[in-house]
N, C-alpha and C positions, 0 to 999 in steps of 0.2 A: 553106320554113316560115319564117314570118313571126318576124323576131324580137320578142320582150316589151318593152312600153314601158316604159323606163324614164327617173327625174328626177333628176336631179342639183341637188341643194342644192349653192350656192357660199356656202359660210356668210362667206368675206370679200366676198360685195360688197357688204352693208351700212358693211362696212367700208370698202371703196374709194371708196363716196358716202356723203360726211355726209351727213345727214337733220335734224342738229340745225334749220335754218333752219324745217322742216314744222312746228316748236311754234308753240301760244300759249301755251302753259304747262308747266312744269319739274316736275317731283319733287324735293323735297327732304327730306333725314333730319332729324328732329326729335326731342326728349326734350319729352313732353307730360308733363303732371303729374297721376300717378294720382290719380283722385276719395278712395282711403283716404289719401292723405299728404295732399291738400287739406284732409281734413276733419277730421285729427287736431288737437286742441288742443295739444300736447305737439311738436308739429312733429318726428314724426317720420318718417325714408323708412322707412316700410314695408315699399315693394316692393322697397328694396335690400338689407333684409336679410331678406326674405322668399327675394331671389334667391340669396342664400350659406345658408338652412336648406334649400332644397328642393334643392341639392345635397349635403345633411350637412356642410358645412362649419357646424359649430352655432357653434363659437367666433368665426370671424370676423363670424357674422349678430348673435352678443351684442355685439359689438364697434362695430358697426356702426349698431346700436341704441343704444346708450350713449353714443354720440355727442350726442344728444339729449336723451335719458330714463335717466337712474342708478337708475331702478327698473323694471326689467322683471318683478320676479317679482312686485312688488306691484302692477303695472298690471296684470300678467293675472289679478289677483283682484279688483281693486275697478273697474278701468276701465270705463265702459259702452258702451266699445267702440262709438262713432257709427261711425265707419272702416268697420264692418261693414255698417248701414245705407245708405253710399254707395258700398261696392263693387260694381262692374260684375256681379262672378258672379254677383249677386243677383236679376239680371235673367235668367239662362240654369237657375238649378235655384235654388243656396244661397248667400250669402256664402263667402265663405276664411273659415274659423276666424283670423283675424288675432290675437283675443285667447287662442286658445289656445297658439296656435304661441309666442307672448309665454311666456305662464307660464310652457309648458316650457323655452323659452332663461335665464329668470329662474333656475329652479329648477336648470338643469344646471350654469349658473355659480357658483351657488352651493356643488353638490355636487363640481366639479370646484376648487373654491377660484378662479377667474379675479379678478383683480385688476385696476383701472384702472393704468396707466401713470402714474408719477409725472411730475408739471411738469418741462419739460426747457432751463425759466430761471425767476428770482425777477425782478417787477416793483420790486420793493421797495417797492410802495404795500399799505397796509392797509385792508381793509373789514369792515365791521362790519355782521353780518346780524341782525335781531333777530325771532326767532321761528325753532325746529327745523323744522317743519310743512314740508308736501310745496316750497311756494314756497320758503322759506326754506335746505332742503337744498338744493335744485335750482338756484338761486343759488351758493351756496357751491361745489357739487361746479364748475360751470362758471366760476366765479372761480378757482377754485383750480387750475384746467386750465389757464387762459389765464397761470397763475404770477403770482396776486396772495396774500397774506398772508391768509385768511379768518380772523374768530372771530364765532361764531354765540351770542348772548346769548337763554339758555333759561328761562322763568320759572317752568317744571314742572320734575320730578325725572327725566323721561325726554325720548327724542325721539322725533320724529312728528308730533307736532301734533294734527290732528282724525285722521287716519292709527290713531293710537294711541288715543283719550281720544272717536273719535267711530265706530270702526267696529269692531264685536263679532269678537270673535275666530275663530268660526265663519266669518268671511270672509276676517279675514286672520291667520292664525297669529302670533303675537308674534315665534316665531325665524325667520322671512322677514324681520320689518322690520326687527330687530336688525342681520341680516346685510347687509342691502343699507346698511342707516345706516352701519356698521359700515365698509363701504369705504371711504365718504366721508371720514371719518374718519382710513382708512389713507393716505389720498390729501396728510393734511396739515392739514385744517379742526379747529380747536382748538371744542369747544363746552362754554361756562359756564352750567350747571346752577343752576336755584334762584334764577338773580339774574332782578331785573325790573327791565326800564329804565323809568324814573318820569321822564325827561327827555332825550329823543333828541339836544338841541344840548349838553347838561354829559356825556353818554356820548363822543359824537363825541371833544369836545376831551378829555377825559381819559385816550379810550384812544389819543388820537392817530392819529385814523381818519383816508385822505383819503377816504372813501364811505360811505354806510349805504344798504342794502336793507331796506326795514320790509316786514315776512311776518307781522303778529300773524292768529293765527285767531279767528274767531268761536268766544267761549266765553263769550259770555254771553246767556242764555236770553232769548226774549221773554216776558214773561208776559201774560195777559187777564185782565180782572177777572169774577171766578167766583166769587158769593156760596158763602164754607164758613165750617161752623162750626169752633170752636179746635180739634176734636178729630177733621177732616179730614184725610186723609193726602194733601197734593199736592203734587210733587216737578215737577221739570225734566228733560228729558229729557236733556240737558248732562251734568247730575249724576249721573244713573245711568250712563249709560255711564261717565263718567269713571271713579263709584268701580267698576266692574268690575274696573279693573285693581289694584286694592288688594286688601287680604287680607280685608276685612272687606264683602261683597258686600249688596246693597241689601234690602232687606225690602221685597218688594211686597206682600206676602202670596196668598191665592188666587184673587182677581177683583181683576184688572188693567184700568183703563181707558186708554188711551192718547189724546190729543187732538189731532188732526193728521192730514196728509194727504201728507206728506212720505216723502224716504227714512228718515231721522230716525225717523219714527213708527212703521215698517215693523219699521228696526233694534231699538227698544226691544220692542216686540210682540212680537218672532222670541224675545227674550233675555229675555222675563218669560216664556213656555213653558218654556225651559230651567232658569230658575230655578224653575220648581215650579208656575206656574199654572195653574191647571186651565180658567180660561177667561181672555183675553187677548183684547180687542175694542178696537179701531181706534172711535171716533165721528169722522167726516169733516161737514164741512156741504154739500160739494156732490157729484156722482155719481162713476162711477170714470174716466168723460172725460175731469173737470175735475180726478183727484186726480193732482197733480203727483210723486208716487212711479212709477219705472218698473214697466212692466208685469209684469216675470220678476220683480222684487223682490215685487210683488202675489201673484203666481201660489205662489211658495215660500211665503208668508206664510200663504196660504190651506190649502198643503195641510201644513203644522205643524200647524193647526186653529186659527189666528188667526181670527177674528171681525173682519167689518168693517160697524160702523152705518151706511151713505150716509145722506145729508142730514137731517144730525140735528146739532143743537149744547148744548152741555153749559150750564144754565141755574145750576144751584144744586150742591155738592157737601155731604156728610151726615159722618157718620161712615162709615159703610156701605154709602153706596146715593151714587146720583149722579141727579139730574132733568136731564131732555133732552128739549128741544124740537124737533119734527121741522119741515123747513123744505122749502121747494117753490121749485124755478127759477122766474123771473122769464123773459119774453119775451128779454131779454139774457141770460141762463145764470146771472142772480146770486143767489145763495140769499137766501129771504127767508122769515120766520118766519110760524108757521102757528097758532098759540096750540095744537096739540096737544101734550100732556107725556106722557111714560112716565118710568116708574122701574128704573136698574138696580141691582144691587146691585154693590157694589165695596170693594174693600180699600183702592185707591190711586189715585188718579189722574195720571197720568203727562201734564204739558206737552208736547210736540213743534210747538211752534208759529214754530221759524224760531231764528237767533241773530243778533248784534250782535258788532263790536269793539269794545274797549275801546282809546280813541283818547286818552285821558288824556295818552300820553308824548309827543306832537306840540302841545299844550296852550300859545299862545304863540311858536309858532316861526314867523318871519316868512315870508309866500308860501304857508303853506299854505295850502291851500281844501280845506273838508271838505261837501259834500253830500247829502241823504240816507244820514247814516251811515256814508258810506265818504270814502276820501281821491280828489281829483279828482289824474289824474295824463295825462301830453303822450303824445305816440305814440311818446317813449324810454323810457314808464317812471319819468319824472322829475316828483317833486311841483312845485310853485311855489318850494320851495325847492334854491336851489342844490346839486347833491352829495348828495340825500337822494333816492332812487329806493323805488319800493312799490310791493307784487303781492300775488296772491291774494284772502283774502277780503277788501284794506283797501282794494279797490279796484271798481269797478263793472266785475262779468263774472258770468257763473256761475257758483257757489260749489261744485266737485268739483275731485278730488286732480289730474283730465289738465289742465284750465284752470291752477290752481295752478303745476302743474310747468312749464307753457308760459311763462307768466309771469316765471318765475326766472329762467329761460334766457334770455328774450328781454332780462329785465333786467340779468344778467352780460355780454351783447352790450354792450350801449349803457352798462353801468359802464366795462368794459373800455376804450370809444373815449374817453368821456366821460376818463377818468384821464390815457389819452393826447394828449389834447388835439383827440381828432378827433371824427368823427362816424360811428356805424354805418349803413351802406348795407346792407340785406338785398338779397340775388341778386333780379333781376330777376323777375316772374313770369309760368310758364311757363301756357299752356292748358291748360286742364283733358282728359282724355283722355275723352270721355263714352263711351257704349254703341255708339249709334250708329257708332262711328269704326273699332269691330273688325271681323274677320272671325271671326266664332263657331264655321266650319265646321269649323277644322281643333283644335276642342275635343273632347275625349270627354266622357260624363256622368262625373259622381264624387261621389257624395252628401258631404254637408258630415259630419266625424266629430263625434258626439255625447260630451260631457265626461262621465266617469263620477259621481252622484253620491251621498251617504251616503244609507241607509238612513234611512225615514221616522221609525222606532222614536229612534235615535241623535239625528236630528236636532231631538227635541223635547225628549231628556234631558242631552244632553251639549254641549259647544262645541268639537266634533270640526270641523274642517274640509267643507263642505256637499258645494262644488263640487271635484272630484280636479281631476289634468291628465292628460295624454294622455301617452302612452308615447313613445319615438322612433322605433319607425315609426309610429303614428300621424300625429305631428307631422310626421312627413317628405312623407308622404302628403298632407296640409292643407295643407303649403307649396306641396306642387305642384300646388296645384287654384287656383293665381295666374296671373291670363293676364297680366300683365306689360304693364299698362295703357299704352297710349302710349311704352313703352321698347324697343327693338329687343334683342334675345336671339339674334339671329345664329342664326334656323331658315332661313335661306338660300332661302327662297319668292321672296323680288324675285330674287335672282340666278337663279332657276329658270326663270323664267315670263318674265322680259325676250323679246322676240323682237327687240332688238335689240341682245344682246350688253353693253349700253351698261352695267351694274351691273359693278364692281369691289370684289371681296373684299381687304380690307387686311389682312386675317389674322385670328389667334383674338384677341379679346377688342378688336378695333380694330373694328368693324363694314364699313359699304359705303361704296361714293361711285361718283358718276356720270360717265359721260365723256357729257359733253353733246354733244360733236360726234355721235353717233348715239343717241342718245336722240331719240327724236321725238312723245315727251310724250303717250303713250297712255294711261296712268295705270292700267294696269294691274297695275303693282307697291303704285300705294297701296291697289285694290280686294281685291288679295290679302293683302296685309298682316296678319298675326292680331292683332298690337297696335295699330294705328293710328300707329305710327311715320315713316309718310312723309304728307306732303300736296303737293298739287298749288300752284304758286304762278304768277301769272301773268309771262308772259316777259318784260315790260320791267322785272323786281324789280331 
């Protein structure tokens, strides 16, 4: 009887015969930048804190997050989360709910009383920050952590800037804002309220400050010429939203018209409904495609009964009505008058046409350059006057909370370096982990978790928070939807598929290495890596 044919694998054969000379390219491990991190205006290490969140270590996730941004509970509510638009998962099913998890972590930190660690040392340097809005408070936070004594000078009676006076309570509850600001104060930051800086150089000298960060918000409403009778009630959006913080709420009447197309116009129109307006109408001179307000904000407003009159402009305001002219877009997309008019009943008209910054505090400062109503700064956030930096609404950039927070962090790092007689050099930029670099075969379907919404009746009649947060189980699930784009999470795929036993496991948390004596450069590890954390490079590198 013939013996069965047997194959004996000599697993040591490849080890006995080095194969490295076969290669024209070799694999290398690298950390690519996730697209969410790349997109975030605040410079958060999003994937870093999601990594801790998906293991259930929420405090470590929060501590990783606040290395860059001290306001996770606020940002989880008001950030427009452009990171989710960049998320690679969106090309599979739906983006990871980054903003939802940030909301959860921020609320968890408040509930658990987590605090920032006190600075390890004192530099002996004093920094003045003008403005207690998102940019000023962000800078103050980072400067304090770097050991500097920080005093924030605020013209108003309360902190937060446009987070308080420009964002309604149904989007940002004030107890959340106060809790996250208090955490910065507990770090040793001093805030002086009801103090207006009229001359920045005098304030710097009299206070003995070594450097200044200017972060004055855009609180001056832009006006438009609208012929109006003496009895016409024409208000500006900034004043309306600001007055919501006082005991005497604005009296807008039953029929309110809001003129403008940005997020502020949406906020005022939704506020008017909550104040009892039976009609809250936005008049906007372009169509919906051209409207600067975010689409989800528009949808929320429409659900709450706000009406929008597209392609229209206000020509005249009377005691109880306004005259509106219909517009038409020309071939370049610009609105043009048609000569067709109609009348709308209105008890009040609120102008939401944008805001300007009060720059009187820098008048006469040598080297200070102003263009188009904003201060010019260099790549290090410093103005033309040595030692005076600026950010937020004061400089050329998009005006939103996330951008302002990012300015504060960037300015703080450059101020710290300047105070030490050095130059801050950011880390070299990594290549971005695009979707085509991932192997998504290893990931299963996992539908995005939707945050709960307040019922429509209460949304129309109260200032309760509209969008709720995730609970722990939902937040954990959502964090685990992250694909870890560009960064190894030690799945062992490369180790398992290598035909040459050339992958070396270095131990938990230490990643892998290659033994190039035995690697043939076949690239199987690259093609099978789920997150794109390996690349092939030419052999002569």
